[in-house]
SEDREN-847487 format. One line per field, with one value per residue (C-alpha): residue number from 1; residue in one letter; x, y, z. Coordinates in steps of 0.001 Angstrom, whole numbers, plus 524288, in hexadecimal, padded with zeros to 5 digits. Example, Ala and Ser with C-alpha at 12.3 -4.5 7.8 and 13.67 -1.06 7.14 Angstrom:
BEGIN
num [1	2]
residu [A	S]
east [8300C	83566]
north [7EE6C	7FBDC]
up [81E78	81BE4]
***
This chain:
BEGIN
num [1	2	3	4	5	6	7	8	9	10	11	12	13	14	15	16	17	18	19	20	21	22	23	24	25	26	27	28	29	30	31	32	33	34	35	36	37	38	39	40	41	42	43	44	45	46	47	48	49	50	51	52	53	54	55	56	57	58	59	60	61	62	63	64	65	66	67	68	69	70	71	72	73	74	75	76	77	78	79	80	81	82	83	84	85	86	87	88	89	90	91	92	93	94	95	96	97	98	99	100	101	102	103	104	105	106	107	108	109	110	111	112	113	114	115	116	117	118	119	120	121	122	123	124	125	126	127	128	129	130	131	132	133	134	135	136	137	138	139	140	141	142	143	144	145	146	147	148	149	150	151	152	153	154	155	156	157	158	159	160	161	162	163	164	165	166	167	168	169	170	171	172	173	174	175	176	177	178	179	180	181	182	183	184	185	186	187	188	189	190	191	192	193	194	195	196	197	198	199	200	201	202	203	204	205	206	207	208	209	210	211	212	213	214	215	216	217	218	219	220	221	222	223	224	225	226	227	228	229	230	231	232	233	234	235	236	237	238	239	240	241	242	243	244	245	246	247	248	249	250	251	252	253	254	255	256	257	258	259	260	261	262	263	264	265	266	267	268	269	270	271	272	273	274	275	276	277	278	279	280	281	282	283	284	285	286	287	288	289	290	291	292	293	294	295	296	297	298	299	300	301	302	303	304	305	306	307	308	309	310	311	312	313	314	315	316	317	318	319	320	321	322	323	324	325	326	327	328	329	330	331	332	333	334	335	336	337	338	339	340	341	342	343	344	345	346	347	348	349	350	351	352	353	354	355	356	357	358	359	360	361	362	363	364	365	366	367	368	369	370	371	372	373	374	375	376	377	378	379	380	381	382	383	384	385	386	387	388	389	390	391	392	393	394	395	396	397	398	399	400	401	402	403	404	405	406	407	408	409	410	411	412	413	414	415	416	417	418	419	420	421	422	423	424	425	426	427	428	429	430	431	432	433	434	435	436	437	438	439	440	441	442	443	444	445	446	447	448	449	450	451	452	453	454	455	456	457	458	459	460	461	462	463	464	465	466	467	468	469	470	471	472	473	474	475	476	477	478	479	480	481	482	483	484	485	486	487	488	489	490	491	492	493	494	495	496	497	498	499	500	501	502	503	504	505	506	507	508	509	510	511	512	513	514	515	516	517	518	519	520	521	522	523	524	525	526	527	528	529	530	531	532	533	534	535	536	537	538	539	540	541	542	543	544	545	546	547	548	549	550	551	552	553	554	555	556	557	558	559	560	561	562	563	564	565	566	567	568	569	570	571	572	573	574	575	576	577	578	579	580	581	582	583	584	585	586	587	588	589	590	591	592	593	594]
residu [X	X	X	X	X	X	X	X	X	X	X	X	X	X	X	X	X	X	X	X	X	X	X	X	X	X	X	X	X	X	X	X	X	X	X	X	X	X	X	X	X	X	X	X	X	X	X	X	X	X	X	X	X	X	X	X	X	X	X	X	X	X	X	X	X	X	X	X	X	X	X	X	X	X	X	X	X	X	X	X	X	X	X	X	X	X	X	X	X	X	X	X	X	X	X	X	X	X	X	X	X	X	X	X	X	X	X	X	X	X	X	X	X	X	X	X	X	X	X	X	X	X	X	X	X	X	X	X	X	X	X	X	X	X	X	X	X	X	X	X	X	X	X	X	X	X	X	X	X	X	X	X	X	X	X	X	X	X	X	X	X	X	X	X	X	X	X	X	X	X	X	X	X	X	X	X	X	X	X	X	X	X	X	X	X	X	X	X	X	X	X	X	X	X	X	X	X	X	X	X	X	X	X	X	X	X	X	X	X	X	X	X	X	X	X	X	X	X	X	X	X	X	X	X	X	X	X	X	X	X	X	X	X	X	X	X	X	X	X	X	X	X	X	X	X	X	X	X	X	X	X	X	X	X	X	X	X	X	X	X	X	X	X	X	X	X	X	X	X	X	X	X	X	X	X	X	X	X	X	X	X	X	X	X	X	X	X	X	X	X	X	X	X	X	X	X	X	X	X	X	X	X	X	X	X	X	X	X	X	X	X	X	X	X	X	X	X	X	X	X	X	X	X	X	X	X	X	X	X	X	X	X	X	X	X	X	X	X	X	X	X	X	X	X	X	X	X	X	X	X	X	X	X	X	X	X	X	X	X	X	X	X	X	X	X	X	X	X	X	X	X	X	X	X	X	X	X	X	X	X	X	X	X	X	X	X	X	X	X	X	X	X	X	X	X	X	X	X	X	X	X	X	X	X	X	X	X	X	X	X	X	X	X	X	X	X	X	X	X	X	X	X	X	X	X	X	X	X	X	X	X	X	X	X	X	X	X	X	X	X	X	X	X	X	X	X	X	X	X	X	X	X	X	X	X	X	X	X	X	X	X	X	X	X	X	X	X	X	X	X	X	X	X	X	X	X	X	X	X	X	X	X	X	X	X	X	X	X	X	X	X	X	X	X	X	X	X	X	X	X	X	X	X	X	X	X	X	X	X	X	X	X	X	X	X	X	X	X	X	X	X	X	X	X	X	X	X	X	X	X	X	X	X	X	X	X	X	X	X	X	X	X	X	X	X	X	X	X	X	X	X	X	X	X	X	X	X	X	X	X	X	X	X	X	X	X	X	X	X	X	X	X	X	X	X	X	X	X	X	X	X	X	X	X	X	X	X	X	X	X	X	X	X	X]
east [626EC	62AEA	62349	62476	61ECF	6118B	608FC	600EF	5FB94	5EFB7	5E9EF	5DA2B	5D40A	5D6CC	5D2C9	5DFDC	5E353	5EE2A	5F6A7	60444	60D13	60323	5FF6B	5F423	5F55A	5EBB3	5E8E0	5E91A	5E400	5EFB9	5F9BC	5F9E7	5FF9C	60429	601F8	61028	61228	6172D	613C0	60F46	60D83	60538	5FDEB	5FB99	5F2FE	5F819	60542	60C4C	61786	61E70	621C8	6286A	620D9	6235F	61476	6133E	613FD	6092C	601B0	5FFBF	5F073	5EB74	5E3A0	5DE93	5D38D	5D338	5C5BA	5C50F	5B92A	5BCAC	5B25F	5AD69	5A9F4	59AB0	5949F	59973	59E0B	5A9F5	5A2E7	5AD83	5B8FB	5BF52	5C9AE	5C4DC	5B59E	5B588	5B840	5B4DD	5A956	5A203	59FFB	59AB5	59098	596E5	58CAF	59507	58FCB	590B6	59BAE	5962C	590F2	582AC	577DE	57B18	58926	58346	58049	58A42	594C1	59FD9	59903	5952C	5A3D2	5A8D1	5A2D1	5A89F	5B611	5B4F6	5AFFA	5BC4F	5CAE0	5D15E	5CA9F	5CDB4	5C3CF	5C9CC	5BC8E	5C27D	5CF6F	5CF01	5C8C8	5CB6D	5C491	5B8F1	5BCA2	5B48E	5C28F	5CB49	5D612	5D1F3	5CCD4	5DB5E	5DFE5	5D569	5DAD0	5EA24	5E493	5DEE8	5EAB9	5F1F7	5E893	5E728	5F6C5	5F700	5EE33	5F3B0	5FFF0	60159	5FB43	60306	60832	5FAC4	5F31D	5E6F3	5D9A8	5D468	5C69A	5C0BB	5B4CF	5B2F9	5A5F9	5A4FB	5B06F	5B79E	5B8E4	5BEC7	5C997	5CB27	5CA7D	5D574	5DCB6	5DCF6	5E3D6	5EE58	5F163	5F38B	5FDF3	60A84	60C22	5FDCD	604DB	60F7D	609EE	60085	600DA	5FDD1	6039A	61144	61454	61029	61A08	61012	61447	60A8B	5FF3E	6014A	604E7	5FD1D	5EDCD	5E2EC	5D5E2	5CC86	5C103	5BBA9	5AD7B	5A79F	59A81	59541	5A30F	5A20C	5AD42	5B446	5B7D8	5C549	5CC2A	5CAA6	5CB02	5CE48	5DD5C	5DBA0	5EB04	5E839	5DA9F	5DB55	5D85F	5CB11	5C78D	5B7EC	5B284	5A556	59CB7	59104	58A8B	57C64	57484	570EC	57D6C	57FB1	58D1A	592DF	58B87	58E4C	592C2	5A05E	5A356	5A5C6	5B500	5B5AE	5BF47	5B94A	5AD39	5AD51	5AB74	59FB9	598DD	59A68	59653	5895F	5811E	574C0	56B4B	56D82	56BB9	55FD8	559E7	55B77	5536A	54A0B	5462B	545B0	53D13	53255	530CC	520F1	52203	512F7	513B0	51CD7	51401	508C1	50D97	5149D	5097E	50012	50817	4FF1A	4F422	4F423	4EB20	4F37E	500EC	506A9	4FF9F	506EA	513FA	517C4	517E0	51E85	52B95	52C06	52C85	5374D	53F84	540EA	5424D	54E5B	55340	5557F	55BBC	561F5	567FF	56B14	57397	57D04	57DBC	5818E	58AD5	5906C	59227	596F6	5A368	5A6B8	5AA2D	5B8F9	5BD10	5CD4E	5CA76	5CB21	5C16C	5B633	5B847	5B4D4	5A89C	5A4EF	5A81C	59FAB	5961F	5964F	595D8	58882	58377	585D5	57D85	5735D	5752B	575C3	565AC	55FE0	562F9	55EE2	55169	54D6C	5507C	54787	53B3A	5409A	53F7C	531FE	52A57	52935	52AB1	51F17	51A27	51B9C	5203A	52BC7	52F70	52DFE	538D2	53F8B	54246	546F0	55246	553E8	55D35	5675B	56465	55FDB	56D8E	573BA	56814	569FD	57A0E	57893	56E6D	571DD	56F06	56E83	56986	56F27	577AC	58204	58074	57AA6	58529	58249	5838F	58FA2	595BA	5958A	59775	5A509	5A625	5A548	5ABD2	5B7C7	5C43C	5BD5C	5B761	5B45B	5B43A	5C19C	5BBF6	5B337	5B20D	5A586	5A1DB	59D3D	5957B	59BB6	5AC2C	5AA20	5B4E0	5BF14	5BEBA	5C2BC	5BB6B	5BDE3	5AE54	5A736	59CFA	58FF7	58945	57D69	574F2	56C9D	560AC	56675	56440	557CB	55533	55421	54706	54294	542F4	5489E	55474	550FC	54FCA	55CAF	5630A	55D61	564D6	57300	57441	572EE	57AE1	58562	58459	58634	592BC	596C7	59651	59A3D	58FA8	59038	58832	57BFF	5800F	57DAF	571C0	56DCB	57141	56A07	55F4A	55D24	55C1D	5506E	5426B	53ED6	5349F	539D2	543AC	5376A	531C3	53D71	53B03	5302F	53400	53ACC	52D53	526EA	530E3	52CFA	5200E	52837	534DE	5366B	5416B	54DCA	54CCD	54057	54BF1	55468	548B3	547DB	55402	5565D	54976	54E8B	55A3D	55353	54B0A	554AA	55BF4	54C57	54CC4	55773	552D4	548EA	55012	55833	550D4	550B2	5462C	550E7	549BF	53AF4	53196	530ED	54088	53F84	5365B	53BEB	54C5B	546A5	55285	55E5E	56103	56BCB	56066	55754	5566E	55975	55EA6	56E3A	5733B	56CA7	570E2	57EAB	5810A	577D2	57622	585C1	58732	57E56	58A2F	58F09	5851F	58756	58C16	58650	5857C	58AAB	5978E	59823	5977C	5A4C9	5AD3B	5AD0D	5AF03	5BB13	5C241	5CC54	5D02C	5C736	5BBD1	5B8B9	5B350	5A798	5A296	5A701	59674	5927F]
north [9BCB4	9CB77	9D580	9E009	9D842	9D4F1	9DDB1	9D344	9C6B6	9BE0D	9B1B1	9AFFD	9A5B0	9A6B6	9B5FF	9BE9B	9CD23	9D3E0	9DF9D	9DB47	9E8BB	9EE93	9E30C	9DA36	9CD4B	9C342	9B65A	9AB73	99BE7	999C8	9A30F	9B32E	9BA44	9C6DB	9CBA4	9CFC4	9C22F	9BEA2	9B3EC	9B6E0	9ACCF	99F53	996FB	989CD	982A0	98ED1	98CAC	999F6	996A3	9A2CD	9A9EF	9A108	994B0	98915	9814E	977EF	9699A	96060	95A02	94D09	9479D	95706	95D9F	967DF	96E0E	97D8A	98202	98D56	99658	99CB3	9A8A8	9AB9D	9B6F8	9BA07	9BBE5	9C5AE	9CAAD	9D3C5	9E094	9E69C	9E2A2	9DE6A	9D382	9CA25	9CAE0	9BC60	9B8A0	9B3E4	9BAB2	9B56D	9AB23	9AE5D	9B835	9C487	9CF91	9DC2D	9E614	9DFD6	9D727	9CBA5	9BE03	9BD3B	9B351	9AD22	9A973	99D37	992C9	99848	990BA	99907	994B0	9885D	98448	989ED	97FD2	972D4	97775	97261	96666	9617F	960BD	96BA9	972E2	980EC	988DE	996CF	9A136	9AD75	9B0B8	9AC0E	9B86B	9BC3E	9C4F4	9BF80	9C366	9BF1C	9BD24	9B3BC	9BA0A	9BCE6	9AFA1	9ABF6	9B491	9AF7B	9A226	9A6EF	9AE46	99E78	99826	9A55C	9A582	99575	99688	9A1FB	99D4E	98F8A	9905A	98434	97C9B	97BD8	96F51	967C1	96139	96C75	96990	97418	97595	982A7	98839	993A6	999FD	99CB0	9A3C5	99FA9	9912E	99677	99BCC	99066	98805	992E4	98EDF	980F5	9858D	98E95	984C9	9788D	98288	987EB	98E95	9970E	99819	99E5A	9A9DE	9AEB4	9BAF8	9B979	9AA55	9AF2A	9B8D7	9AEC7	9A677	99BE0	99096	98527	9815F	9776A	96ACE	9652D	96D07	96924	96C6C	963C0	96AE9	9745E	97905	982FF	98B1E	991AE	99289	99390	98B2F	98F9E	987D8	98C97	993ED	9937C	982E0	97A06	973B1	96742	967B3	96A1A	96416	958DF	94C65	94C73	95A55	95C80	9649A	96B45	9745A	97B98	981C9	98819	98650	995BD	99A47	9A589	9A8FF	99A20	996F0	9A40B	9B1C4	9A9C9	9A6B9	9B4DD	9B79B	9C701	9CFD8	9D98D	9D418	9DD2B	9E82F	9E275	9E09B	9EC1E	9F3EC	9EF34	9F254	9E864	9EF3A	9FD72	9F61E	9EF3A	9FB66	A00B6	9F2B0	9F5E7	A02AA	A0052	9F5A7	9FD80	A05A6	A0509	A0507	A0486	A12E5	A162D	A1145	A1558	A2461	A201F	A1B93	A2685	A31DB	A3BC3	A3A71	A4790	A44D3	A3A9D	A3AA7	A41D1	A383E	A2DC6	A358A	A3893	A2963	A25FC	A3125	A27CF	A1B6D	A2083	A26C2	A1A3E	A12A8	A1B2C	A1923	A0D4B	A0B9C	A16FD	A0D56	A0178	A08B3	A1066	A034D	9FCCD	A060B	A0550	9F8F1	9F72A	A02AB	9F8DA	9EE72	9EFC2	9EAFB	9EAB6	9E862	9F7A8	9F330	9ED8C	9FA0D	A02F0	9FC24	9FC0B	A0C09	A0DE1	A04F3	A0C5E	A1964	A134F	A10E4	A1F08	A25CF	A1B8C	A1E66	A2DE5	A2AA4	A229C	A2D18	A399E	A3270	A2F63	A3D5A	A423F	A3931	A3923	A4B09	A496A	A4E27	A5CAF	A5C93	A54D2	A489E	A46DC	A3D10	A46A8	A4942	A3AAD	A37B8	A4205	A3C27	A30BB	A365B	A2C84	A30D1	A31E8	A21C4	A1BCE	A1C18	A161C	A0C68	A0754	A0532	9FD09	9F551	9F1F9	9E451	9DC91	9D02C	9CADE	9CB76	9CA65	9D656	9DFA6	9EAFF	9EB61	9D9F6	9DCBF	9E49A	9DD43	9D19B	9D933	9DDED	9CFAF	9CA4D	9C06C	9C5DB	9D4FF	9DB12	9D4DC	9C73E	9C082	9B49F	9AAC9	99E0B	994D5	99161	985DD	9829F	974C2	972C9	96527	9683D	96E54	96259	9575F	94C2B	951F3	94DD2	95904	95D10	96288	96A90	97407	97CDE	9843D	97D6C	984F4	992A5	99987	99AA8	98E1D	98F2C	998B1	98D0B	994B9	98A17	987D0	9988D	998D0	98DA8	994E2	9A1E0	99C58	993D2	99C6B	9A6BE	99B75	9980B	9A785	9A748	99A99	9A119	9ACA2	9B5A2	9BEE8	9C5AF	9BC68	9B96E	9C69A	9CADC	9BC18	9C283	9CF34	9C9E1	9C531	9D3E1	9D504	9D10B	9D043	9D68F	9E10F	9E37A	9E4D4	9EFA7	9F7F4	9F4FB	9F79C	A0625	A0921	A0452	A0E2B	A1AE2	A1854	A1DA7	A2B65	A288B	A2AD2	A2BCA	A2777	A26E2	A1B23	A13F3	A1400	A1035	A05E8	A0177	A0222	9F825	9EF6C	9ED0F	9E951	9E23A	9DA3D	9DB3A	9D4E0	9C98B	9C482	9C713	9C346	9B7AD	9B523	9B9F2	9AF92	9B2FF	9AE54	9B449	9B0D8	9BBF5	9BB03	9BAB9	9C822	9CE17	9C7B6	9CB33	9D8CF	9DFE6	9D699	9CF61	9C4FC	9BFB5	9BEE9	9AFBD	9B016	9BBC5	9BC35	9C246	9B7BB	9AC76	9B356	9B5A2	9AFCB	9A0F5	9A28A	9A631	9996B	990B8	9960B	99B7A	98F45	97FF6	97771	96878	962AB	96C9D	96BA7	95DEF	96040	96567	95E6A	95154	95816	95D09	95660	958F6	95177	951E9	9569D	949BE	94FC9	9548F	94454	94222	94F81]
up [C6BA4	C6C00	C7379	C68F0	C5CE3	C64FA	C6C0B	C6F16	C6B23	C709E	C6C73	C71A1	C6AD4	C5DA2	C5C0E	C5DF3	C56B0	C5AFF	C5913	C54F9	C54E2	C4CA0	C42CB	C4238	C4B9F	C4714	C4F49	C4549	C4B90	C5527	C51A3	C5355	C45EA	C4387	C35D0	C37DE	C3542	C4294	C4780	C5576	C5C92	C5CEC	C67EE	C656B	C710D	C78F7	C770F	C718C	C660A	C6538	C5B44	C507E	C5487	C4A63	C457F	C4D89	C4AA1	C4477	C51D4	C4D53	C4BAD	C4DAD	C413A	C4195	C3D1F	C3756	C3118	C2AB9	C2674	C193F	C16C3	C0782	BFEF7	BFDD7	C0BF9	C10D4	C0406	C04EC	C0202	C0B06	C02F0	C10A3	C0F1A	C19CB	C162A	C16ED	C2584	C324A	C31F1	C2547	C2B69	C39BF	C35B4	C3DBA	C3C48	C32B5	C3B99	C4AA5	C461F	C4EA9	C4C50	C4831	C4AE5	C3F10	C4469	C4ED4	C4358	C37B7	C32E2	C3BE3	C485F	C44BF	C4020	C4B19	C5433	C4ED3	C5315	C5EC4	C59B9	C565B	C5E00	C5394	C4A9E	C4846	C425D	C3B7F	C3814	C3F74	C376D	C27CE	C1F1C	C12D2	C098D	C0306	BF77B	BEAD0	BE549	BDF76	BE67E	BF353	BF401	BF1C1	BFD0E	C0541	C01F7	C071C	C131D	C1938	C1637	C1C33	C28A9	C2AF5	C2BF2	C3574	C3E00	C3DA5	C3D35	C4983	C414A	C31E9	C37AB	C3D62	C3422	C31E4	C2A66	C2524	C228D	C1B19	C1943	C1084	C0A72	BFC9B	BF7FA	C033A	C013F	BF43B	BFA26	C04FB	BF513	BF3DC	C01A3	BFBC3	BF03A	BF6DC	BFFCF	BF786	BEF4B	BF45A	BE7F8	BECE0	BFA28	BF4E2	BED83	BF654	BFC2B	C09D7	C0AC4	C06A5	C0FB3	C1C99	C142E	C1356	C0717	C0B6D	C1202	C1D44	C19FE	C2459	C2180	C18D8	C15CE	C1B43	C16DC	C0F7A	C12AC	C084C	C0874	BFC2B	BF554	BE723	BE0EE	BD72B	BCA92	BC8DF	BD5BC	BE125	BDF93	BEAE4	BED45	BF3C2	BF666	C04BE	C0600	C0FD2	C0988	C10A3	C0E6D	C0EC9	C057C	C0A90	C012E	C0671	BFAFE	BF846	BE9B4	BED70	BEE1E	BE417	BE72B	BE794	BDB07	BD37B	BD827	BDD33	BD0C5	BCD24	BD6B2	BD7A4	BDAD2	BE0BE	BE78D	BF380	BEB31	BE340	BEFC8	BF7E0	BEA59	BE863	BF4F2	BF038	BFB36	BF0B2	BE614	BEA53	BEEA4	BE0C6	BDD2E	BE602	BE332	BD441	BD8F5	BDFDE	BD581	BCFEA	BC19F	BC14B	BC6B3	BBB2C	BB097	BB5B5	BB3F3	BA7A1	BA177	BA734	BA13D	B9D18	BA471	BAD0D	BB938	BBEA0	BBAF8	BC5C3	BCE24	BC6C3	BC256	BD12C	BD507	BC781	BCB14	BD7AA	BD232	BC584	BD260	BD849	BCD5D	BC930	BD797	BD9E7	BCACF	BD0C3	BDD0F	BD3EF	BC9F4	BD580	BDD19	BD0A5	BCEA5	BDC67	BD820	BCAF5	BCD93	BD975	BD0BC	BD038	BC1D2	BBC80	BAEDA	BA8F8	B9D38	BA5BA	BB03C	BA4E7	BA0A5	BB1C8	BB1F7	BA2D8	BACBB	BB7F1	BAE39	BA9C3	BB86D	BBCB4	BB243	BB4D5	BC315	BBF1F	BB5ED	BBFF1	BCAE3	BC215	BBF31	BCBF9	BD046	BC586	BC8FD	BD796	BD657	BD3D4	BC512	BC816	BB958	BB448	BB4F4	BA65E	B9B8F	B998B	BA856	BA974	B9DA4	BA38B	BB1E8	BAA42	BA4BD	B9C4D	B928D	B9E75	BA254	B965B	B90FF	B9D18	B9E8B	B8EDE	B909E	B9FB9	B9B30	B8D6D	B8A31	B7D31	B7F94	B89ED	B965E	B9049	B87CD	B94B7	B9546	BA487	BA635	B9D02	BA3A3	BB1F4	BAB00	BA7B0	BB8DE	BBB9D	BB107	BB48E	BB3B2	BAE85	BBBD7	BC860	BC702	BC934	BC31E	BBFF6	BC4E4	BC3DE	BD1D3	BD525	BE4DA	BE6B0	BE84F	BE11A	BD648	BE044	BE97E	BDFE3	BE658	BF67F	BFBB1	BFC69	C068A	BFF63	C0892	BFE38	C07C2	BFEFA	C06F8	C13A4	C0A5C	C0BA8	BFD17	BFB6B	C0194	BF6E2	BEC9F	BE275	BE152	BD032	BCF0D	BD459	BCDB0	BC23A	BC412	BC81F	BBB78	BB3E5	BBAB9	BBB9D	BAE27	BABCA	BB2F1	BACF5	B9F07	BA51B	BA138	BAB7A	BA40C	BA5A2	BB3B7	BB6CE	BB276	BB7AB	BC5AE	BC1D4	BBDCA	BCBE5	BD14B	BCAAD	BC7D7	BB80A	BBD28	BC346	BB742	BAE20	BB60D	BB285	BA4E7	BA6F3	BAB78	B9D35	B9785	B9D20	B9B43	B8D59	B90FC	B8FCC	B876A	B79A1	B6EAD	B72C0	B815D	B7DF3	B74BB	B8067	B8919	B81B3	B7F8E	B8DA8	B9116	B858B	B8E70	B9B73	B9541	B9029	B9D0F	BA336	B9914	BA136	BAE9C	BAC41	BA8DF	BB1EB	BBED6	BC6F8	BD13A	BDB7B	BE7FD	BEC8D	BEDA4	BFB2B	BFD47	BF5EB	BFFF2	C0BAF	C0A03	C0059	C0853	C07A8	BFACC	C00E3	C0B57	C0006	BF967	BECD4	BEA8C	BE43D	BF1CE	BF9E0	BF03A	BF05B	BFC8F	C05E1	BFF64	BFD50	C0B75	C1278	C125C	C1C33	C2580	C2DB0	C2DFB	C24A2	C2C2C	C1FAD	C2266	C308C	C2F29	C2432	C2B5D	C3566	C2EDB	C28D5	C3551	C38DA	C48A8	C5137	C54FF	C6354	C6BAD	C6F9B	C60CE	C5DF1	C5FA9	C587D]
***
């Protein structure tokens, strides 16, 4: 090997990152490989094969087990748009700030799987190198499957002629990356078309390699795409399926494959949005109502007016906060459909008008009451001419979610092949339709979800059934109405309508007519909020987890994230049994009795 080509090479127990003539070189299992595609060196049992070693011949009687982790889309969400976000830290509970493992690492899935390695003579566990974007995007999952194939050949180039049994563990859409991988390795045409594999002149999957087990952790199984191909499965391949009945992502959200998930998540600042909701909820409606009913009573008028002004300022501040975050959220959505983009721009223009109005009203009430405490000043502060026109456009609804201006627009944004969604495919929690008779080791874990102790199973099932029905019928407006209805209680929404009722004490003429239109729209929304509100969260959990929705059992954030993540937090007993029985390499003597 020429010293001109190599700055330094070292192989240190599986970790080596070197620089070769300014190019990145990465350690890949049994070899050191340069991004310049020049093979530097390989080592097998301490022997150096040289610049261009031939693939070692098959060792008779040897069967090698390789276990590979494939991270999924949610948890962590790819909020940074990083192209290798779904990686090893996903399994290890690496603290984002300190970059160190946490106390959760001691008994997590990753460490418990590693404990299996010394029990078998030829078991190799890969969890340090493979990564993909984690985007909830069909194209990204296809690309990830190609990277998985590429990485396996880079890591184990000396085993192409050996009998190798693969054991793949995938969480969430990582399971669909695995399914796509089974399609890829079974098709020479797909391999030939791969932009990742073609430059490396890879034409086929090693003939001696078979998939011996697949462990699905909370994987949403599609009806159409990412189907399990049996071409390279071992005849005794085990399918292990871990699922949580409270997992909202697996059973609903994953139906939507988005084209810009990272932008969608990054722009939606839930904490700021929640602050606006809490501010609005804290408004004392009785204080405002007492003032309005007492207008014209000079002795106590000022005493009632000052707190009423403060409460109105608070109310419009809350609405302003919510509007601002909603604008950021909608503005972040990248839409290719030109007509829908025009609708989006028009919608944002309306929202900006609403934002200006709420800010102006907030300032009017917050600035004090120097002009007096009378009916005229109160009405002037509201700037109703400015605000009602916008509100009546935004909240226009004739009779159902289908004819709601707001929901209709958002349904277009999330509609299939219209906005940010490339496809909607009804998913299932079980791979039964894809396994074609292969036995499935079923591992339900819902009883280990803290939410199960809340006795809300009936409420959750009713909510899920209704939401799934809306997706299956492609009634996205109805789905959105059901989702939004979980963020505000019917009594709280009625409180907002109460503000409109209160305002009728002081307006007349055209303004009064516009106010009645708004009240009618909100009451029609109220009908559906009352119908769809499921009461998924207990009162105690609302108090205990007031500041963190992801930790609040029963909130949509909890069901979509925490319930979805539970499957990869530990090595479940039935999973361990299934994996051990699927390994083909011999168990070491001292472990045979265990």
